[in-house]
Gaussian input, Z-matrix of N, CA and C with variables (Angstrom, degrees):
# hf/3-21g

backbone

0 1
 N
 C     1     B1
 C     2     B2     1     A1
 N     3     B3     2     A2     1     D1
 C     4     B4     3     A3     2     D2
 C     5     B5     4     A4     3     D3
 N     6     B6     5     A5     4     D4
 C     7     B7     6     A6     5     D5
 C     8     B8     7     A7     6     D6
 N     9     B9     8     A8     7     D7
 C    10    B10     9     A9     8     D8
 C    11    B11    10    A10     9     D9
 N    12    B12    11    A11    10    D10
 C    13    B13    12    A12    11    D11
 C    14    B14    13    A13    12    D12
 N    15    B15    14    A14    13    D13
 C    16    B16    15    A15    14    D14
 C    17    B17    16    A16    15    D15
 N    18    B18    17    A17    16    D16
 C    19    B19    18    A18    17    D17
 C    20    B20    19    A19    18    D18
 N    21    B21    20    A20    19    D19
 C    22    B22    21    A21    20    D20
 C    23    B23    22    A22    21    D21
 N    24    B24    23    A23    22    D22
 C    25    B25    24    A24    23    D23
 C    26    B26    25    A25    24    D24
 N    27    B27    26    A26    25    D25
 C    28    B28    27    A27    26    D26
 C    29    B29    28    A28    27    D27
 N    30    B30    29    A29    28    D28
 C    31    B31    30    A30    29    D29
 C    32    B32    31    A31    30    D30
 N    33    B33    32    A32    31    D31
 C    34    B34    33    A33    32    D32
 C    35    B35    34    A34    33    D33
 N    36    B36    35    A35    34    D34
 C    37    B37    36    A36    35    D35
 C    38    B38    37    A37    36    D36
 N    39    B39    38    A38    37    D37
 C    40    B40    39    A39    38    D38
 C    41    B41    40    A40    39    D39
 N    42    B42    41    A41    40    D40
 C    43    B43    42    A42    41    D41
 C    44    B44    43    A43    42    D42
 N    45    B45    44    A44    43    D43
 C    46    B46    45    A45    44    D44
 C    47    B47    46    A46    45    D45
 N    48    B48    47    A47    46    D46
 C    49    B49    48    A48    47    D47
 C    50    B50    49    A49    48    D48
 N    51    B51    50    A50    49    D49
 C    52    B52    51    A51    50    D50
 C    53    B53    52    A52    51    D51
 N    54    B54    53    A53    52    D52
 C    55    B55    54    A54    53    D53
 C    56    B56    55    A55    54    D54
 N    57    B57    56    A56    55    D55
 C    58    B58    57    A57    56    D56
 C    59    B59    58    A58    57    D57
 N    60    B60    59    A59    58    D58
 C    61    B61    60    A60    59    D59
 C    62    B62    61    A61    60    D60
 N    63    B63    62    A62    61    D61
 C    64    B64    63    A63    62    D62
 C    65    B65    64    A64    63    D63
 N    66    B66    65    A65    64    D64
 C    67    B67    66    A66    65    D65
 C    68    B68    67    A67    66    D66
 N    69    B69    68    A68    67    D67
 C    70    B70    69    A69    68    D68
 C    71    B71    70    A70    69    D69
 N    72    B72    71    A71    70    D70
 C    73    B73    72    A72    71    D71
 C    74    B74    73    A73    72    D72
 N    75    B75    74    A74    73    D73
 C    76    B76    75    A75    74    D74
 C    77    B77    76    A76    75    D75
 N    78    B78    77    A77    76    D76
 C    79    B79    78    A78    77    D77
 C    80    B80    79    A79    78    D78
 N    81    B81    80    A80    79    D79
 C    82    B82    81    A81    80    D80
 C    83    B83    82    A82    81    D81
 N    84    B84    83    A83    82    D82
 C    85    B85    84    A84    83    D83
 C    86    B86    85    A85    84    D84
 N    87    B87    86    A86    85    D85
 C    88    B88    87    A87    86    D86
 C    89    B89    88    A88    87    D87
 N    90    B90    89    A89    88    D88
 C    91    B91    90    A90    89    D89
 C    92    B92    91    A91    90    D90
 N    93    B93    92    A92    91    D91
 C    94    B94    93    A93    92    D92
 C    95    B95    94    A94    93    D93
 N    96    B96    95    A95    94    D94
 C    97    B97    96    A96    95    D95
 C    98    B98    97    A97    96    D96
 N    99    B99    98    A98    97    D97
 C   100   B100    99    A99    98    D98
 C   101   B101   100   A100    99    D99
 N   102   B102   101   A101   100   D100
 C   103   B103   102   A102   101   D101
 C   104   B104   103   A103   102   D102
 N   105   B105   104   A104   103   D103
 C   106   B106   105   A105   104   D104
 C   107   B107   106   A106   105   D105
 N   108   B108   107   A107   106   D106
 C   109   B109   108   A108   107   D107
 C   110   B110   109   A109   108   D108
 N   111   B111   110   A110   109   D109
 C   112   B112   111   A111   110   D110
 C   113   B113   112   A112   111   D111
 N   114   B114   113   A113   112   D112
 C   115   B115   114   A114   113   D113
 C   116   B116   115   A115   114   D114
 N   117   B117   116   A116   115   D115
 C   118   B118   117   A117   116   D116
 C   119   B119   118   A118   117   D117
 N   120   B120   119   A119   118   D118
 C   121   B121   120   A120   119   D119
 C   122   B122   121   A121   120   D120
 N   123   B123   122   A122   121   D121
 C   124   B124   123   A123   122   D122
 C   125   B125   124   A124   123   D123
 N   126   B126   125   A125   124   D124
 C   127   B127   126   A126   125   D125
 C   128   B128   127   A127   126   D126
 N   129   B129   128   A128   127   D127
 C   130   B130   129   A129   128   D128
 C   131   B131   130   A130   129   D129
 N   132   B132   131   A131   130   D130
 C   133   B133   132   A132   131   D131
 C   134   B134   133   A133   132   D132
 N   135   B135   134   A134   133   D133
 C   136   B136   135   A135   134   D134
 C   137   B137   136   A136   135   D135
 N   138   B138   137   A137   136   D136
 C   139   B139   138   A138   137   D137
 C   140   B140   139   A139   138   D138
 N   141   B141   140   A140   139   D139
 C   142   B142   141   A141   140   D140
 C   143   B143   142   A142   141   D141
 N   144   B144   143   A143   142   D142
 C   145   B145   144   A144   143   D143
 C   146   B146   145   A145   144   D144
 N   147   B147   146   A146   145   D145
 C   148   B148   147   A147   146   D146
 C   149   B149   148   A148   147   D147
 N   150   B150   149   A149   148   D148
 C   151   B151   150   A150   149   D149
 C   152   B152   151   A151   150   D150
 N   153   B153   152   A152   151   D151
 C   154   B154   153   A153   152   D152
 C   155   B155   154   A154   153   D153
 N   156   B156   155   A155   154   D154
 C   157   B157   156   A156   155   D155
 C   158   B158   157   A157   156   D156
 N   159   B159   158   A158   157   D157
 C   160   B160   159   A159   158   D158
 C   161   B161   160   A160   159   D159
 N   162   B162   161   A161   160   D160
 C   163   B163   162   A162   161   D161
 C   164   B164   163   A163   162   D162
 N   165   B165   164   A164   163   D163
 C   166   B166   165   A165   164   D164
 C   167   B167   166   A166   165   D165
 N   168   B168   167   A167   166   D166
 C   169   B169   168   A168   167   D167
 C   170   B170   169   A169   168   D168
 N   171   B171   170   A170   169   D169
 C   172   B172   171   A171   170   D170
 C   173   B173   172   A172   171   D171
 N   174   B174   173   A173   172   D172
 C   175   B175   174   A174   173   D173
 C   176   B176   175   A175   174   D174
 N   177   B177   176   A176   175   D175
 C   178   B178   177   A177   176   D176
 C   179   B179   178   A178   177   D177
 N   180   B180   179   A179   178   D178
 C   181   B181   180   A180   179   D179
 C   182   B182   181   A181   180   D180
 N   183   B183   182   A182   181   D181
 C   184   B184   183   A183   182   D182
 C   185   B185   184   A184   183   D183
 N   186   B186   185   A185   184   D184
 C   187   B187   186   A186   185   D185
 C   188   B188   187   A187   186   D186
 N   189   B189   188   A188   187   D187
 C   190   B190   189   A189   188   D188
 C   191   B191   190   A190   189   D189
 N   192   B192   191   A191   190   D190
 C   193   B193   192   A192   191   D191
 C   194   B194   193   A193   192   D192
 N   195   B195   194   A194   193   D193
 C   196   B196   195   A195   194   D194
 C   197   B197   196   A196   195   D195
 N   198   B198   197   A197   196   D196
 C   199   B199   198   A198   197   D197
 C   200   B200   199   A199   198   D198
 N   201   B201   200   A200   199   D199
 C   202   B202   201   A201   200   D200
 C   203   B203   202   A202   201   D201
 N   204   B204   203   A203   202   D202
 C   205   B205   204   A204   203   D203
 C   206   B206   205   A205   204   D204
 N   207   B207   206   A206   205   D205
 C   208   B208   207   A207   206   D206
 C   209   B209   208   A208   207   D207
 N   210   B210   209   A209   208   D208
 C   211   B211   210   A210   209   D209
 C   212   B212   211   A211   210   D210
 N   213   B213   212   A212   211   D211
 C   214   B214   213   A213   212   D212
 C   215   B215   214   A214   213   D213
 N   216   B216   215   A215   214   D214
 C   217   B217   216   A216   215   D215
 C   218   B218   217   A217   216   D216
 N   219   B219   218   A218   217   D217
 C   220   B220   219   A219   218   D218
 C   221   B221   220   A220   219   D219
 N   222   B222   221   A221   220   D220
 C   223   B223   222   A222   221   D221
 C   224   B224   223   A223   222   D222
 N   225   B225   224   A224   223   D223
 C   226   B226   225   A225   224   D224
 C   227   B227   226   A226   225   D225
 N   228   B228   227   A227   226   D226
 C   229   B229   228   A228   227   D227
 C   230   B230   229   A229   228   D228
 N   231   B231   230   A230   229   D229
 C   232   B232   231   A231   230   D230
 C   233   B233   232   A232   231   D231
 N   234   B234   233   A233   232   D232
 C   235   B235   234   A234   233   D233
 C   236   B236   235   A235   234   D234
 N   237   B237   236   A236   235   D235
 C   238   B238   237   A237   236   D236
 C   239   B239   238   A238   237   D237
 N   240   B240   239   A239   238   D238
 C   241   B241   240   A240   239   D239
 C   242   B242   241   A241   240   D240
 N   243   B243   242   A242   241   D241
 C   244   B244   243   A243   242   D242
 C   245   B245   244   A244   243   D243
 N   246   B246   245   A245   244   D244
 C   247   B247   246   A246   245   D245
 C   248   B248   247   A247   246   D246

   B1=1.4542
   B2=1.5380
   B3=1.3243
   B4=1.4567
   B5=1.5232
   B6=1.3355
   B7=1.4658
   B8=1.5293
   B9=1.3132
   B10=1.4674
   B11=1.5217
   B12=1.3095
   B13=1.4634
   B14=1.5266
   B15=1.3289
   B16=1.4684
   B17=1.5223
   B18=1.3398
   B19=1.4636
   B20=1.5261
   B21=1.3289
   B22=1.4665
   B23=1.5300
   B24=1.3202
   B25=1.4668
   B26=1.5282
   B27=1.3307
   B28=1.4571
   B29=1.5282
   B30=1.3274
   B31=1.4631
   B32=1.5166
   B33=1.3241
   B34=1.4584
   B35=1.5318
   B36=1.3226
   B37=1.4650
   B38=1.5257
   B39=1.3362
   B40=1.4639
   B41=1.5213
   B42=1.3218
   B43=1.4583
   B44=1.5192
   B45=1.3190
   B46=1.4706
   B47=1.5199
   B48=1.3306
   B49=1.4646
   B50=1.5267
   B51=1.3313
   B52=1.4699
   B53=1.5270
   B54=1.3360
   B55=1.4624
   B56=1.5267
   B57=1.3149
   B58=1.4638
   B59=1.5258
   B60=1.3519
   B61=1.4590
   B62=1.5259
   B63=1.3231
   B64=1.4618
   B65=1.5251
   B66=1.3398
   B67=1.4681
   B68=1.5282
   B69=1.3294
   B70=1.4580
   B71=1.5245
   B72=1.3173
   B73=1.4614
   B74=1.5281
   B75=1.3339
   B76=1.4672
   B77=1.5202
   B78=1.3244
   B79=1.4746
   B80=1.5335
   B81=1.3199
   B82=1.4620
   B83=1.5216
   B84=1.3230
   B85=1.4592
   B86=1.5295
   B87=1.3014
   B88=1.4625
   B89=1.5313
   B90=1.3378
   B91=1.4651
   B92=1.5252
   B93=1.3238
   B94=1.4584
   B95=1.5264
   B96=1.3176
   B97=1.4637
   B98=1.5302
   B99=1.3253
   B100=1.4600
   B101=1.5223
   B102=1.3371
   B103=1.4684
   B104=1.5214
   B105=1.3380
   B106=1.4621
   B107=1.5262
   B108=1.3172
   B109=1.4611
   B110=1.5149
   B111=1.3236
   B112=1.4674
   B113=1.5282
   B114=1.3345
   B115=1.4690
   B116=1.5235
   B117=1.3147
   B118=1.4611
   B119=1.5109
   B120=1.3212
   B121=1.4632
   B122=1.5205
   B123=1.3174
   B124=1.4621
   B125=1.5245
   B126=1.3375
   B127=1.4683
   B128=1.5281
   B129=1.3103
   B130=1.4602
   B131=1.5162
   B132=1.3205
   B133=1.4576
   B134=1.5209
   B135=1.3311
   B136=1.4650
   B137=1.5178
   B138=1.3319
   B139=1.4675
   B140=1.5222
   B141=1.3038
   B142=1.4584
   B143=1.5129
   B144=1.3362
   B145=1.4577
   B146=1.5249
   B147=1.3310
   B148=1.4658
   B149=1.5204
   B150=1.3220
   B151=1.4610
   B152=1.5265
   B153=1.3253
   B154=1.4686
   B155=1.5209
   B156=1.3261
   B157=1.4539
   B158=1.5129
   B159=1.3269
   B160=1.4599
   B161=1.5262
   B162=1.3337
   B163=1.4551
   B164=1.5211
   B165=1.3400
   B166=1.4618
   B167=1.5184
   B168=1.3143
   B169=1.4552
   B170=1.5254
   B171=1.3147
   B172=1.4650
   B173=1.5284
   B174=1.3071
   B175=1.4633
   B176=1.5210
   B177=1.3068
   B178=1.4523
   B179=1.5148
   B180=1.3046
   B181=1.4587
   B182=1.5241
   B183=1.3245
   B184=1.4714
   B185=1.5232
   B186=1.3303
   B187=1.4643
   B188=1.5298
   B189=1.3188
   B190=1.4632
   B191=1.5191
   B192=1.3233
   B193=1.4659
   B194=1.5264
   B195=1.3358
   B196=1.4680
   B197=1.5280
   B198=1.3211
   B199=1.4625
   B200=1.5161
   B201=1.3340
   B202=1.4654
   B203=1.5239
   B204=1.3212
   B205=1.4692
   B206=1.5275
   B207=1.3252
   B208=1.4642
   B209=1.5291
   B210=1.3218
   B211=1.4686
   B212=1.5236
   B213=1.3336
   B214=1.4588
   B215=1.5270
   B216=1.3228
   B217=1.4644
   B218=1.5294
   B219=1.3290
   B220=1.4682
   B221=1.5204
   B222=1.3336
   B223=1.4620
   B224=1.5309
   B225=1.3264
   B226=1.4702
   B227=1.5127
   B228=1.3214
   B229=1.4633
   B230=1.5200
   B231=1.3238
   B232=1.4680
   B233=1.5243
   B234=1.3216
   B235=1.4576
   B236=1.5224
   B237=1.3296
   B238=1.4679
   B239=1.5139
   B240=1.3308
   B241=1.4545
   B242=1.5216
   B243=1.3136
   B244=1.4651
   B245=1.5145
   B246=1.3471
   B247=1.4845
   B248=1.4983
   A1=110.57
   A2=115.28
   A3=119.22
   A4=111.48
   A5=117.44
   A6=120.01
   A7=111.33
   A8=117.56
   A9=120.44
   A10=109.96
   A11=116.66
   A12=120.65
   A13=110.37
   A14=116.70
   A15=120.41
   A16=110.16
   A17=118.25
   A18=120.92
   A19=110.96
   A20=117.44
   A21=120.87
   A22=110.48
   A23=117.10
   A24=120.13
   A25=110.44
   A26=117.01
   A27=120.55
   A28=110.42
   A29=117.46
   A30=121.15
   A31=111.65
   A32=116.28
   A33=119.92
   A34=110.56
   A35=116.39
   A36=119.92
   A37=110.21
   A38=117.17
   A39=120.62
   A40=111.11
   A41=117.79
   A42=121.07
   A43=112.61
   A44=116.82
   A45=120.33
   A46=111.52
   A47=116.93
   A48=119.98
   A49=109.86
   A50=116.93
   A51=120.35
   A52=110.93
   A53=117.39
   A54=120.01
   A55=111.50
   A56=117.36
   A57=120.27
   A58=110.01
   A59=116.41
   A60=120.20
   A61=112.11
   A62=116.20
   A63=121.47
   A64=108.00
   A65=117.53
   A66=120.60
   A67=112.13
   A68=117.48
   A69=120.59
   A70=111.45
   A71=115.35
   A72=120.82
   A73=110.64
   A74=116.15
   A75=121.50
   A76=108.53
   A77=117.34
   A78=118.99
   A79=110.52
   A80=115.53
   A81=120.57
   A82=109.85
   A83=114.56
   A84=119.10
   A85=109.18
   A86=115.27
   A87=120.62
   A88=110.55
   A89=117.15
   A90=120.83
   A91=111.44
   A92=117.26
   A93=119.62
   A94=110.82
   A95=116.44
   A96=120.78
   A97=110.55
   A98=116.82
   A99=121.18
   A100=110.54
   A101=117.07
   A102=120.75
   A103=111.38
   A104=116.60
   A105=120.14
   A106=110.18
   A107=117.46
   A108=120.90
   A109=113.07
   A110=117.87
   A111=121.10
   A112=109.93
   A113=116.80
   A114=119.79
   A115=110.60
   A116=117.04
   A117=120.92
   A118=112.35
   A119=117.03
   A120=120.85
   A121=110.75
   A122=116.72
   A123=120.52
   A124=110.11
   A125=116.59
   A126=120.28
   A127=111.10
   A128=117.48
   A129=121.02
   A130=112.38
   A131=116.71
   A132=120.88
   A133=112.02
   A134=116.18
   A135=119.68
   A136=111.01
   A137=117.09
   A138=120.50
   A139=111.00
   A140=117.30
   A141=121.01
   A142=112.50
   A143=117.23
   A144=119.69
   A145=111.39
   A146=117.47
   A147=119.87
   A148=111.25
   A149=116.61
   A150=120.71
   A151=111.24
   A152=116.60
   A153=119.79
   A154=112.87
   A155=117.70
   A156=120.67
   A157=113.20
   A158=116.65
   A159=122.34
   A160=108.81
   A161=116.31
   A162=119.82
   A163=110.01
   A164=115.76
   A165=120.01
   A166=110.49
   A167=114.77
   A168=122.31
   A169=106.77
   A170=117.97
   A171=119.55
   A172=111.87
   A173=114.23
   A174=120.24
   A175=110.25
   A176=115.67
   A177=120.94
   A178=109.33
   A179=116.30
   A180=120.32
   A181=112.17
   A182=117.81
   A183=120.41
   A184=110.66
   A185=117.64
   A186=119.89
   A187=111.30
   A188=117.78
   A189=120.35
   A190=111.27
   A191=116.62
   A192=120.06
   A193=110.37
   A194=116.65
   A195=119.97
   A196=110.13
   A197=116.93
   A198=120.70
   A199=112.39
   A200=117.30
   A201=120.66
   A202=110.97
   A203=117.42
   A204=119.83
   A205=109.75
   A206=117.62
   A207=121.03
   A208=110.77
   A209=116.97
   A210=120.33
   A211=111.28
   A212=116.20
   A213=120.12
   A214=110.75
   A215=116.96
   A216=120.65
   A217=110.74
   A218=115.96
   A219=119.85
   A220=110.34
   A221=116.50
   A222=121.29
   A223=110.38
   A224=117.80
   A225=120.94
   A226=111.36
   A227=117.52
   A228=120.50
   A229=110.68
   A230=117.44
   A231=120.25
   A232=111.19
   A233=117.49
   A234=121.64
   A235=111.36
   A236=117.32
   A237=120.57
   A238=111.82
   A239=117.38
   A240=121.63
   A241=110.74
   A242=117.92
   A243=121.37
   A244=110.21
   A245=116.14
   A246=119.26
   A247=113.51
   D1=-41.89
   D2=-178.57
   D3=-64.80
   D4=-35.88
   D5=-178.92
   D6=-66.97
   D7=-32.85
   D8=177.00
   D9=-65.58
   D10=-41.94
   D11=178.56
   D12=-64.02
   D13=-40.48
   D14=178.22
   D15=-63.78
   D16=-43.08
   D17=177.60
   D18=-60.74
   D19=-41.51
   D20=-179.52
   D21=-65.43
   D22=-46.74
   D23=-179.23
   D24=-65.19
   D25=-44.52
   D26=179.95
   D27=-64.95
   D28=-39.61
   D29=176.56
   D30=-63.93
   D31=-37.89
   D32=178.57
   D33=-65.43
   D34=-41.78
   D35=179.27
   D36=-65.59
   D37=-48.44
   D38=-179.10
   D39=-63.82
   D40=-42.41
   D41=178.57
   D42=-66.20
   D43=-37.73
   D44=178.60
   D45=-67.04
   D46=-41.53
   D47=177.80
   D48=-65.48
   D49=-40.85
   D50=178.44
   D51=-63.40
   D52=-40.57
   D53=177.64
   D54=-68.70
   D55=-31.65
   D56=176.97
   D57=-68.62
   D58=-40.06
   D59=179.24
   D60=-69.96
   D61=-38.19
   D62=-177.70
   D63=-138.70
   D64=88.23
   D65=-175.84
   D66=-60.75
   D67=139.76
   D68=179.92
   D69=-71.44
   D70=156.46
   D71=179.45
   D72=-67.41
   D73=-39.58
   D74=178.73
   D75=-113.77
   D76=149.42
   D77=177.16
   D78=-60.90
   D79=142.77
   D80=179.30
   D81=-115.45
   D82=154.80
   D83=177.68
   D84=-81.93
   D85=169.75
   D86=179.09
   D87=-62.59
   D88=-38.37
   D89=-179.15
   D90=-68.73
   D91=-34.29
   D92=175.72
   D93=-67.10
   D94=-38.72
   D95=176.55
   D96=-62.69
   D97=-43.54
   D98=178.25
   D99=-63.90
   D100=-42.97
   D101=-179.70
   D102=-62.15
   D103=-42.37
   D104=178.15
   D105=-65.10
   D106=-40.46
   D107=179.48
   D108=-66.12
   D109=-42.80
   D110=178.59
   D111=-67.18
   D112=-43.61
   D113=176.91
   D114=-62.20
   D115=-38.06
   D116=177.17
   D117=-65.41
   D118=-36.67
   D119=177.64
   D120=-66.19
   D121=-41.63
   D122=177.74
   D123=-65.91
   D124=-45.75
   D125=179.18
   D126=-63.84
   D127=-41.20
   D128=177.83
   D129=-65.05
   D130=-38.10
   D131=176.79
   D132=-65.84
   D133=-40.92
   D134=177.33
   D135=-65.64
   D136=-42.75
   D137=178.50
   D138=-64.14
   D139=-41.23
   D140=178.20
   D141=-64.41
   D142=-37.93
   D143=179.07
   D144=-71.98
   D145=-31.04
   D146=176.29
   D147=-68.21
   D148=-38.62
   D149=-179.43
   D150=-72.71
   D151=-44.11
   D152=-175.79
   D153=-83.52
   D154=-20.23
   D155=-177.25
   D156=78.64
   D157=4.15
   D158=-179.92
   D159=-86.00
   D160=164.07
   D161=175.95
   D162=-64.73
   D163=159.14
   D164=-177.80
   D165=-62.04
   D166=136.21
   D167=170.33
   D168=-147.54
   D169=155.49
   D170=-178.15
   D171=-57.89
   D172=146.05
   D173=-178.15
   D174=-79.02
   D175=160.04
   D176=172.55
   D177=-79.04
   D178=-175.47
   D179=-175.59
   D180=-64.82
   D181=-39.53
   D182=-177.50
   D183=-64.65
   D184=-50.54
   D185=178.93
   D186=-66.15
   D187=-31.24
   D188=176.86
   D189=-65.42
   D190=-41.66
   D191=179.00
   D192=-67.75
   D193=-42.35
   D194=177.39
   D195=-60.84
   D196=-43.86
   D197=176.94
   D198=-64.64
   D199=-37.43
   D200=178.77
   D201=-67.02
   D202=-38.72
   D203=176.71
   D204=-64.62
   D205=-39.99
   D206=177.50
   D207=-64.63
   D208=-42.23
   D209=177.27
   D210=-64.35
   D211=-37.15
   D212=178.03
   D213=-65.43
   D214=-38.34
   D215=178.28
   D216=-64.02
   D217=-42.24
   D218=177.33
   D219=-64.79
   D220=-42.47
   D221=179.58
   D222=-60.69
   D223=-42.21
   D224=179.02
   D225=-63.86
   D226=-41.83
   D227=178.99
   D228=-64.06
   D229=-41.64
   D230=178.44
   D231=-67.98
   D232=-33.52
   D233=178.82
   D234=-69.90
   D235=-32.05
   D236=177.83
   D237=-69.80
   D238=-31.98
   D239=-176.15
   D240=-73.68
   D241=-37.67
   D242=-178.18
   D243=-75.33
   D244=140.05
   D245=-179.73
   D246=-71.20

């Protein structure tokens, strides 16, 4: 239970920093910010493991923010395509 709370808080921090660096076109809810941050942490962890050759482990804050910005870019592109 505690690990879920840590993932949510860490995702919120990473998503908030990513939104501060690159503000979204439309306002987002707190849950969307958390989802982008958690997805960014997973993406950052996968990218870090590919570069280092080590097994997957959660990313630190920097890779989480980089991953969250990448997820936000994908989200914006998908949002533009839908009517």
